[in-house]
Backbone and ligand atoms as CSV (ligand in chain L), in Angstrom:
chain,resi,resn,atom,element,x,y,z
A,1,MET,N,N,2.670,15.545,11.639
A,1,MET,CA,C,3.012,15.875,13.029
A,1,MET,C,C,3.449,17.333,13.152
A,2,ALA,N,N,2.935,18.009,14.109
A,2,ALA,CA,C,3.232,19.436,14.261
A,2,ALA,C,C,4.619,19.654,14.872
A,3,LEU,N,N,5.191,20.796,14.544
A,3,LEU,CA,C,6.441,21.171,15.191
A,3,LEU,C,C,6.118,21.642,16.602
A,4,TYR,N,N,7.127,21.575,17.441
A,4,TYR,CA,C,6.910,21.808,18.852
A,4,TYR,C,C,8.087,22.648,19.346
A,5,ASN,N,N,7.811,23.822,19.899
A,5,ASN,CA,C,8.874,24.705,20.383
A,5,ASN,C,C,9.090,24.483,21.880
A,6,VAL,N,N,10.187,23.804,22.197
A,6,VAL,CA,C,10.461,23.467,23.595
A,6,VAL,C,C,10.670,24.723,24.439
A,7,MET,N,N,11.177,25.792,23.796
A,7,MET,CA,C,11.429,27.030,24.531
A,7,MET,C,C,10.138,27.567,25.163
A,8,GLU,N,N,9.004,27.291,24.491
A,8,GLU,CA,C,7.708,27.717,25.018
A,8,GLU,C,C,7.464,27.087,26.391
A,9,GLU,N,N,7.764,25.809,26.521
A,9,GLU,CA,C,7.594,25.101,27.797
A,9,GLU,C,C,8.564,25.617,28.842
A,10,VAL,N,N,9.804,25.883,28.392
A,10,VAL,CA,C,10.830,26.360,29.312
A,10,VAL,C,C,10.398,27.709,29.887
A,11,VAL,N,N,9.899,28.598,29.019
A,11,VAL,CA,C,9.461,29.922,29.463
A,11,VAL,C,C,8.241,29.802,30.377
A,12,ARG,N,N,7.324,28.904,30.032
A,12,ARG,CA,C,6.137,28.706,30.873
A,12,ARG,C,C,6.548,28.228,32.273
A,13,ASP,N,N,7.501,27.282,32.312
A,13,ASP,CA,C,8.002,26.773,33.593
A,13,ASP,C,C,8.588,27.904,34.438
A,14,VAL,N,N,9.419,28.740,33.796
A,14,VAL,CA,C,10.073,29.845,34.509
A,14,VAL,C,C,9.011,30.804,35.045
A,15,LEU,N,N,8.022,31.108,34.215
A,15,LEU,CA,C,6.974,32.047,34.606
A,15,LEU,C,C,6.177,31.510,35.801
A,16,VAL,N,N,5.810,30.243,35.746
A,16,VAL,CA,C,5.049,29.632,36.837
A,16,VAL,C,C,5.879,29.617,38.118
A,17,GLN,N,N,7.166,29.323,37.969
A,17,GLN,CA,C,8.052,29.191,39.126
A,17,GLN,C,C,8.363,30.543,39.772
A,18,TYR,N,N,8.468,31.596,38.950
A,18,TYR,CA,C,8.941,32.877,39.473
A,18,TYR,C,C,7.879,33.978,39.530
A,19,LYS,N,N,6.647,33.689,39.091
A,19,LYS,CA,C,5.670,34.775,38.972
A,19,LYS,C,C,5.403,35.486,40.300
A,20,ASP,N,N,5.496,34.750,41.419
A,20,ASP,CA,C,5.239,35.392,42.715
A,20,ASP,C,C,6.362,36.339,43.113
A,21,LYS,N,N,7.569,36.108,42.568
A,21,LYS,CA,C,8.702,36.972,42.885
A,21,LYS,C,C,8.792,38.149,41.928
A,22,MET,N,N,8.018,38.091,40.849
A,22,MET,CA,C,8.133,39.123,39.811
A,22,MET,C,C,7.213,40.313,40.051
A,23,GLN,N,N,6.463,40.276,41.139
A,23,GLN,CA,C,5.565,41.375,41.501
A,23,GLN,C,C,4.682,41.804,40.329
A,24,LEU,N,N,3.977,40.843,39.774
A,24,LEU,CA,C,3.088,41.127,38.656
A,24,LEU,C,C,1.874,41.908,39.136
A,25,THR,N,N,1.468,42.893,38.365
A,25,THR,CA,C,0.282,43.646,38.748
A,25,THR,C,C,-0.976,42.854,38.394
A,26,CYS,N,N,-0.843,41.920,37.445
A,26,CYS,CA,C,-1.995,41.131,37.025
A,26,CYS,C,C,-1.508,39.755,36.582
A,27,GLN,N,N,-2.252,38.712,36.956
A,27,GLN,CA,C,-1.841,37.361,36.587
A,27,GLN,C,C,-2.903,36.663,35.742
A,28,CYS,N,N,-3.673,37.419,34.973
A,28,CYS,CA,C,-4.691,36.793,34.141
A,28,CYS,C,C,-4.028,36.122,32.923
A,29,ASP,N,N,-4.801,35.308,32.219
A,29,ASP,CA,C,-4.257,34.579,31.066
A,29,ASP,C,C,-3.684,35.518,30.018
A,30,ARG,N,N,-4.395,36.644,29.798
A,30,ARG,CA,C,-3.957,37.592,28.781
A,30,ARG,C,C,-2.575,38.149,29.117
A,31,CYS,N,N,-2.384,38.552,30.370
A,31,CYS,CA,C,-1.097,39.118,30.769
A,31,CYS,C,C,-0.001,38.057,30.744
A,32,MET,N,N,-0.328,36.832,31.183
A,32,MET,CA,C,0.650,35.749,31.138
A,32,MET,C,C,1.073,35.468,29.702
A,33,ASN,N,N,0.105,35.472,28.790
A,33,ASN,CA,C,0.423,35.232,27.385
A,33,ASN,C,C,1.254,36.376,26.802
A,34,ASP,N,N,0.950,37.604,27.227
A,34,ASP,CA,C,1.738,38.754,26.767
A,34,ASP,C,C,3.190,38.601,27.212
A,35,ILE,N,N,3.382,38.217,28.475
A,35,ILE,CA,C,4.740,38.045,29.003
A,35,ILE,C,C,5.465,36.947,28.220
A,36,MET,N,N,4.768,35.841,27.987
A,36,MET,CA,C,5.388,34.736,27.249
A,36,MET,C,C,5.739,35.139,25.823
A,37,ALA,N,N,4.848,35.873,25.180
A,37,ALA,CA,C,5.090,36.285,23.793
A,37,ALA,C,C,6.314,37.197,23.711
A,38,ILE,N,N,6.406,38.154,24.629
A,38,ILE,CA,C,7.541,39.087,24.612
A,38,ILE,C,C,8.847,38.332,24.872
A,39,ALA,N,N,8.832,37.446,25.864
A,39,ALA,CA,C,10.035,36.674,26.195
A,39,ALA,C,C,10.431,35.763,25.033
A,40,LEU,N,N,9.434,35.096,24.433
A,40,LEU,CA,C,9.735,34.154,23.353
A,40,LEU,C,C,10.258,34.852,22.104
A,41,ASN,N,N,9.864,36.104,21.905
A,41,ASN,CA,C,10.384,36.848,20.758
A,41,ASN,C,C,11.861,37.180,20.923
A,42,GLU,N,N,12.323,37.188,22.177
A,42,GLU,CA,C,13.729,37.517,22.429
A,42,GLU,C,C,14.612,36.280,22.518
A,43,LEU,N,N,13.982,35.141,22.750
A,43,LEU,CA,C,14.756,33.909,22.930
A,43,LEU,C,C,14.796,33.110,21.631
A,44,PRO,N,N,15.892,32.385,21.409
A,44,PRO,CA,C,15.938,31.528,20.226
A,44,PRO,C,C,14.969,30.371,20.392
A,45,PRO,N,N,14.147,30.081,19.392
A,45,PRO,CA,C,13.243,28.930,19.500
A,45,PRO,C,C,14.033,27.630,19.470
A,46,ARG,N,N,13.489,26.607,20.098
A,46,ARG,CA,C,14.102,25.274,20.039
A,46,ARG,C,C,13.046,24.322,19.508
A,47,TYR,N,N,12.966,24.248,18.192
A,47,TYR,CA,C,11.943,23.391,17.594
A,47,TYR,C,C,12.380,21.939,17.556
A,48,ILE,N,N,11.431,21.066,17.867
A,48,ILE,CA,C,11.665,19.642,17.673
A,48,ILE,C,C,10.445,19.088,16.962
A,49,ALA,N,N,10.654,17.993,16.242
A,49,ALA,CA,C,9.566,17.415,15.457
A,49,ALA,C,C,8.813,16.353,16.252
A,50,ASN,N,N,9.434,15.885,17.303
A,50,ASN,CA,C,8.813,14.830,18.092
A,50,ASN,C,C,8.674,15.268,19.549
A,51,GLU,N,N,7.444,15.463,19.961
A,51,GLU,CA,C,7.132,15.960,21.293
A,51,GLU,C,C,7.733,15.083,22.405
A,52,GLU,N,N,7.937,13.808,22.099
A,52,GLU,CA,C,8.463,12.886,23.111
A,52,GLU,C,C,9.849,13.277,23.606
A,53,TYR,N,N,10.599,14.020,22.773
A,53,TYR,CA,C,11.942,14.424,23.178
A,53,TYR,C,C,11.932,15.699,24.014
A,54,GLY,N,N,10.757,16.326,24.134
A,54,GLY,CA,C,10.647,17.576,24.876
A,54,GLY,C,C,11.301,17.547,26.246
A,55,PRO,N,N,10.985,16.545,27.072
A,55,PRO,CA,C,11.565,16.500,28.429
A,55,PRO,C,C,13.092,16.492,28.422
A,56,TYR,N,N,13.718,15.833,27.438
A,56,TYR,CA,C,15.181,15.784,27.382
A,56,TYR,C,C,15.748,17.153,27.055
A,57,VAL,N,N,15.115,17.830,26.099
A,57,VAL,CA,C,15.603,19.149,25.709
A,57,VAL,C,C,15.397,20.133,26.860
A,58,ARG,N,N,14.268,20.026,27.546
A,58,ARG,CA,C,14.006,20.896,28.704
A,58,ARG,C,C,15.037,20.660,29.796
A,59,ALA,N,N,15.351,19.392,30.041
A,59,ALA,CA,C,16.326,19.054,31.073
A,59,ALA,C,C,17.686,19.646,30.726
A,60,ALA,N,N,18.032,19.609,29.456
A,60,ALA,CA,C,19.312,20.171,29.012
A,60,ALA,C,C,19.341,21.675,29.286
A,61,HIS,N,N,18.189,22.348,29.105
A,61,HIS,CA,C,18.135,23.789,29.350
A,61,HIS,C,C,18.268,24.113,30.834
A,62,VAL,N,N,17.679,23.286,31.656
A,62,VAL,CA,C,17.755,23.501,33.100
A,62,VAL,C,C,19.189,23.263,33.582
A,63,ALA,N,N,19.866,22.285,32.988
A,63,ALA,CA,C,21.240,21.943,33.383
A,63,ALA,C,C,22.215,23.041,32.967
A,64,ASP,N,N,21.879,23.761,31.892
A,64,ASP,CA,C,22.737,24.834,31.408
A,64,ASP,C,C,22.476,26.085,32.243
A,65,ARG,N,N,23.267,26.250,33.312
A,65,ARG,CA,C,23.040,27.322,34.279
A,65,ARG,C,C,23.007,28.704,33.647
A,66,GLN,N,N,23.984,28.982,32.797
A,66,GLN,CA,C,24.065,30.316,32.214
A,66,GLN,C,C,22.874,30.588,31.302
A,67,GLY,N,N,22.500,29.568,30.521
A,67,GLY,CA,C,21.343,29.693,29.640
A,67,GLY,C,C,20.081,29.914,30.456
A,68,ALA,N,N,19.944,29.168,31.561
A,68,ALA,CA,C,18.756,29.277,32.405
A,68,ALA,C,C,18.670,30.667,33.031
A,69,THR,N,N,19.806,31.200,33.472
A,69,THR,CA,C,19.838,32.535,34.073
A,69,THR,C,C,19.418,33.581,33.049
A,70,ASN,N,N,19.887,33.397,31.821
A,70,ASN,CA,C,19.516,34.315,30.749
A,70,ASN,C,C,18.012,34.283,30.483
A,71,ILE,N,N,17.430,33.086,30.472
A,71,ILE,CA,C,15.993,32.947,30.239
A,71,ILE,C,C,15.217,33.623,31.369
A,72,ILE,N,N,15.647,33.400,32.617
A,72,ILE,CA,C,14.962,34.009,33.761
A,72,ILE,C,C,15.024,35.529,33.662
A,73,SER,N,N,16.181,36.054,33.253
A,73,SER,CA,C,16.299,37.512,33.180
A,73,SER,C,C,15.424,38.085,32.067
A,74,ILE,N,N,15.307,37.370,30.950
A,74,ILE,CA,C,14.451,37.844,29.856
A,74,ILE,C,C,12.975,37.779,30.256
A,75,VAL,N,N,12.586,36.709,30.954
A,75,VAL,CA,C,11.190,36.585,31.396
A,75,VAL,C,C,10.879,37.667,32.438
A,76,THR,N,N,11.840,37.938,33.330
A,76,THR,CA,C,11.646,38.969,34.351
A,76,THR,C,C,11.456,40.339,33.702
A,77,LYS,N,N,12.250,40.605,32.668
A,77,LYS,CA,C,12.152,41.873,31.935
A,77,LYS,C,C,10.783,41.994,31.258
A,78,ALA,N,N,10.338,40.913,30.629
A,78,ALA,CA,C,9.037,40.903,29.959
A,78,ALA,C,C,7.919,41.105,30.980
A,79,ALA,N,N,8.059,40.482,32.163
A,79,ALA,CA,C,7.048,40.598,33.217
A,79,ALA,C,C,6.973,42.042,33.718
A,80,ALA,N,N,8.132,42.690,33.858
A,80,ALA,CA,C,8.153,44.077,34.320
A,80,ALA,C,C,7.475,44.984,33.299
A,81,PHE,N,N,7.724,44.701,32.024
A,81,PHE,CA,C,7.138,45.501,30.957
A,81,PHE,C,C,5.608,45.383,30.955
A,82,VAL,N,N,5.106,44.161,31.060
A,82,VAL,CA,C,3.649,43.948,31.044
A,82,VAL,C,C,3.015,44.494,32.329
A,83,SER,N,N,3.716,44.351,33.463
A,83,SER,CA,C,3.185,44.849,34.732
A,83,SER,C,C,3.047,46.371,34.719
A,84,LYS,N,N,3.942,47.026,33.987
A,84,LYS,CA,C,3.906,48.486,33.910
A,84,LYS,C,C,2.711,48.961,33.088
A,85,SER,N,N,2.384,48.216,32.037
A,85,SER,CA,C,1.232,48.606,31.223
A,85,SER,C,C,0.469,47.375,30.750
A,86,PRO,N,N,-0.281,46.748,31.681
A,86,PRO,CA,C,-1.077,45.575,31.292
A,86,PRO,C,C,-2.138,45.963,30.272
A,87,ARG,N,N,-2.325,45.109,29.284
A,87,ARG,CA,C,-3.250,45.449,28.198
A,87,ARG,C,C,-4.551,44.673,28.278
A,88,CYS,N,N,-4.792,43.989,29.384
A,88,CYS,CA,C,-6.002,43.179,29.486
A,88,CYS,C,C,-7.175,44.024,29.980
A,89,PRO,N,N,-8.401,43.620,29.676
A,89,PRO,CA,C,-9.597,44.356,30.131
A,89,PRO,C,C,-9.678,44.433,31.656
A,90,ALA,N,N,-9.194,43.406,32.364
A,90,ALA,CA,C,-9.282,43.379,33.828
A,90,ALA,C,C,-8.559,44.571,34.447
A,91,MET,N,N,-7.421,44.973,33.837
A,91,MET,CA,C,-6.643,46.070,34.386
A,91,MET,C,C,-6.984,47.403,33.713
A,92,ASN,N,N,-7.853,47.347,32.700
A,92,ASN,CA,C,-8.223,48.562,31.970
A,92,ASN,C,C,-9.729,48.669,31.831
A,93,PRO,N,N,-10.439,48.801,32.989
A,93,PRO,CA,C,-11.909,48.790,32.947
A,93,PRO,C,C,-12.476,49.948,32.127
A,94,ALA,N,N,-11.722,51.052,32.082
A,94,ALA,CA,C,-12.245,52.228,31.378
A,94,ALA,C,C,-11.773,52.297,29.927
A,95,MET,N,N,-11.078,51.227,29.508
A,95,MET,CA,C,-10.537,51.243,28.156
A,95,MET,C,C,-11.662,51.338,27.118
A,96,PRO,N,N,-11.625,52.352,26.286
A,96,PRO,CA,C,-12.696,52.492,25.282
A,96,PRO,C,C,-12.609,51.392,24.237
A,97,LYS,N,N,-13.727,50.997,23.696
A,97,LYS,CA,C,-13.724,49.985,22.642
A,97,LYS,C,C,-12.995,50.562,21.430
A,98,GLN,N,N,-12.238,49.715,20.780
A,98,GLN,CA,C,-11.507,50.177,19.590
A,98,GLN,C,C,-12.504,50.471,18.477
A,99,THR,N,N,-12.331,51.657,17.907
A,99,THR,CA,C,-13.306,52.058,16.888
A,99,THR,C,C,-12.777,51.935,15.480
A,100,GLU,N,N,-11.447,51.807,15.353
A,100,GLU,CA,C,-10.939,51.710,13.985
A,100,GLU,C,C,-10.380,50.339,13.682
L,1,ZN,ZN,ZN,-4.240,40.943,33.117
């Protein structure tokens, strides 16, 4: 059975819920994944071995107001960073192909 990082779901939920307020310059999969990766690198992972417990752990995170506010602020920061310099082809039509 694979390990499962509940924080990934929590961050995804926050991103989906707040993306319209975050003034993203691009909402493609690549940019969304970039935002999630940056946010998840700053947040402590919450690994569980049994996916069935995911909803309980997520609920605990939502109930923890201060923790939730911290997650929202980290996701907002990551969104601002990616919006300033999106690395996806959609926002970089003139980006030269990598040669090295
Ligand atoms: Zn994009």
